[in-house]
C-alpha positions in Angstrom: 137.3 169.3 50.4 134.0 169.5 52.2 133.8 171.7 55.2 132.2 169.3 57.7 131.5 172.0 60.3 129.6 174.1 57.8 127.7 171.2 56.4 126.7 170.0 59.8 125.4 173.5 60.6 123.4 173.6 57.4 121.9 170.2 58.1 121.0 170.9 61.8 119.6 174.4 61.5 116.1 173.4 59.9 115.8 170.6 62.6 116.6 173.0 65.4 114.0 175.4 64.1 111.4 172.6 64.0 112.3 171.5 67.5 111.6 175.1 68.8 108.3 175.3 67.0 106.7 171.9 67.4 106.9 171.4 71.2 104.9 174.7 71.6 102.1 173.4 69.4 102.3 169.9 71.0 102.4 171.3 74.5 99.3 173.4 74.0 97.4 170.4 72.7 98.7 168.2 75.5 97.5 170.7 78.1 94.0 171.0 76.5 93.6 167.2 76.2 94.9 166.5 79.7 92.4 168.9 81.1 89.6 167.3 79.0 90.6 163.9 80.2 91.1 164.7 83.8 87.8 166.7 84.0 86.1 163.7 82.3 85.1 165.4 79.1 86.5 162.2 77.8 85.7 159.7 80.6 87.7 156.5 81.3 87.1 153.7 78.8 86.1 156.1 76.0 88.2 156.8 72.9 89.8 160.1 72.0 88.7 161.5 68.6 90.6 159.9 65.7 94.0 161.2 64.7 92.5 162.9 61.7 89.8 164.6 63.7 92.3 165.8 66.2 94.3 167.4 63.4 91.2 169.2 62.3 90.2 170.2 65.8 93.6 171.7 66.8 94.8 172.6 63.2 98.1 170.8 63.6 99.9 168.1 61.6 99.7 164.3 62.2 103.3 164.5 63.5 102.2 166.9 66.3 99.2 164.7 67.2 101.5 161.6 67.4 103.8 163.5 69.7 100.8 164.5 71.8 99.5 160.8 72.0 102.9 159.7 73.1 103.1 162.4 75.8 99.6 161.6 77.1 100.6 157.9 77.3 103.7 158.9 79.3 101.4 160.6 81.8 99.3 157.4 82.1 96.2 159.1 80.6 95.7 157.0 77.5 96.6 153.8 75.8 96.5 153.2 72.1 94.9 149.9 71.2 94.8 148.3 67.8 91.4 148.6 66.3 90.0 150.7 69.2 92.0 153.9 68.8 93.4 155.9 71.7 91.6 154.8 75.0 91.3 157.0 78.0 92.6 155.1 81.1 91.2 155.3 84.6 92.8 157.4 87.5 94.7 154.4 88.8 97.0 154.8 85.8 97.5 158.6 85.9 100.7 160.2 87.1 99.1 162.4 89.8 102.3 164.3 90.4 102.6 165.5 86.8 102.1 169.3 86.9 99.5 169.4 84.1 97.5 166.5 85.6 97.7 167.9 89.0 96.5 171.4 87.9 93.5 169.8 86.2 92.6 167.7 89.2 92.4 170.8 91.4 90.0 172.3 88.9 87.6 169.4 88.8 84.1 169.7 90.3 85.4 167.6 93.1 88.7 169.4 93.2 88.4 170.3 96.9 88.8 166.6 97.8 92.2 166.6 96.0 93.1 169.8 97.8 92.2 168.1 101.1 94.5 165.2 100.2 97.2 167.6 99.2 97.0 169.3 102.6 97.3 166.0 104.4 100.5 165.2 102.5 101.8 168.7 102.9 101.1 168.6 106.7 102.9 165.3 107.1 106.0 166.4 105.2 106.2 169.9 106.6 105.8 168.8 110.2 108.6 166.3 109.6 110.7 168.9 108.0 110.1 171.5 110.8 111.3 168.9 113.3 114.4 168.2 111.3 115.0 172.0 111.0 114.8 172.2 114.7 117.4 169.6 115.2 119.8 170.9 112.5 119.5 174.7 112.8 122.6 176.8 113.8 123.1 180.3 115.1 123.4 181.8 111.6 120.2 180.1 110.4 118.4 181.2 113.6 119.4 184.7 112.8 118.2 184.4 109.2 114.9 182.8 110.3 114.4 185.7 112.7 115.1 188.2 109.8 112.5 186.5 107.7 109.9 186.7 110.5 110.8 190.4 110.9 110.2 191.0 107.2 106.8 189.2 107.4 105.8 191.4 110.4 106.6 194.5 108.3 104.3 193.2 105.5 101.3 192.5 107.7 99.3 195.3 106.2 100.0 194.1 102.6 98.3 190.7 101.9 100.0 190.3 98.6 103.4 191.0 99.9 102.8 188.8 103.0 101.7 185.9 100.8 105.0 186.0 98.9 107.0 186.3 102.0 105.0 183.4 103.5 106.1 181.1 100.7 109.7 182.2 101.3 109.4 181.5 105.0 108.1 178.0 104.5 110.7 177.3 101.8 113.5 178.3 104.1 112.4 176.0 106.9 112.1 173.1 104.4 115.7 173.9 103.1 116.9 173.9 106.7 115.6 170.4 107.2 117.9 169.0 104.5 115.0 166.9 103.1 115.4 167.7 99.4 112.8 165.1 98.2 110.2 166.2 100.8 110.8 169.9 99.8 110.5 169.0 96.1 107.2 167.2 96.6 105.6 170.0 98.7 106.8 172.7 96.3 105.4 170.8 93.3 102.1 170.1 94.9 101.6 173.6 96.3 102.9 175.2 93.1 99.8 173.9 91.3 97.4 174.4 94.2 98.4 178.2 94.4 96.8 178.7 91.0 93.5 177.3 92.3 91.1 180.0 93.6 89.7 177.6 96.3 93.2 177.2 97.7 94.7 180.6 97.7 91.7 182.8 98.6 91.9 186.5 99.5 93.4 186.9 103.1 92.3 189.8 105.2 94.4 191.7 107.7 92.8 189.6 110.5 93.7 186.4 108.7 97.3 187.6 108.3 97.6 188.4 112.1 96.5 184.9 112.9 99.0 183.4 110.5 101.8 185.6 111.8 101.1 184.3 115.4 101.5 180.8 114.0 104.7 181.7 112.3 106.1 183.2 115.5 105.2 179.9 117.4 107.0 177.9 114.7 110.1 180.0 114.8 110.2 179.9 118.6 110.2 176.1 118.7 112.7 175.7 115.9 115.1 178.3 117.5 115.1 176.5 120.8 115.7 173.2 119.0 112.4 171.7 120.2 111.6 169.2 117.3 108.4 168.0 118.9 107.0 171.5 119.4 108.2 172.7 115.9 106.3 169.8 114.3 103.2 170.4 116.4 103.3 174.2 115.6 103.6 173.5 111.9 100.8 171.0 111.9 98.4 173.2 113.8 99.3 176.1 111.5 98.7 174.3 108.3 95.5 172.6 109.5 93.9 175.8 111.0 94.7 177.8 107.9 93.2 175.3 105.5 90.1 174.8 107.7 89.5 178.5 107.5 90.1 178.7 103.8 87.9 175.7 103.1 85.0 177.2 105.0 85.3 180.6 103.5 87.2 180.3 100.1 86.8 183.9 99.3 88.4 185.2 102.5 91.0 182.7 103.4 94.2 183.2 105.3 97.8 182.9 104.3 99.6 179.6 105.0 
């Protein structure tokens, strides 16, 4: 009698190994081609190299290239057309929230314009979430928010540590709001922006002191349940910090 369990294991083991290997190859090619498309190495309306040429360029099999083409199409970057090959689509079709696409957008020659747009979206959502946090916050959460602010104050002479604490501070306020979708959007957008030199910058001690004063104002408004003031304080903080970073990318403040 055939041992079904053993036979199944023998049959699936090679497939599992291939599944582990192939996505790594495909993912690397997807990342490279996405960047090339978004940064207009391959402009809209042009064709990608043929399947055979891509195999030679990336030293991968046709199977991998077909997986890559499918993934690029899912991101809205390309469309396969009979007789024309794989055609690059214009930005209207792109999934701008896809992490790989977003990262490449921020690295374009006009990437600062996309960062400006991201700041607008972030400001609207975080102002709304700060207001919601002010309405919802309880005594325990007020105590925790105060603790986070105290930790930030202790980090003011360490720009790297303060930057990490700053992210935790904003995330806590967003979590207080209960707006899970808004938080996910901001986290996704900012997660890619943080890898961009023009967004993060290198905050000085003076920059951090200004940022900390803004954080104090936000906490004060939320703790006294003043939704209007919390929203205004958050908006002023994000706008001022970005204005400073945008003018002096190499010496930006935290946000």
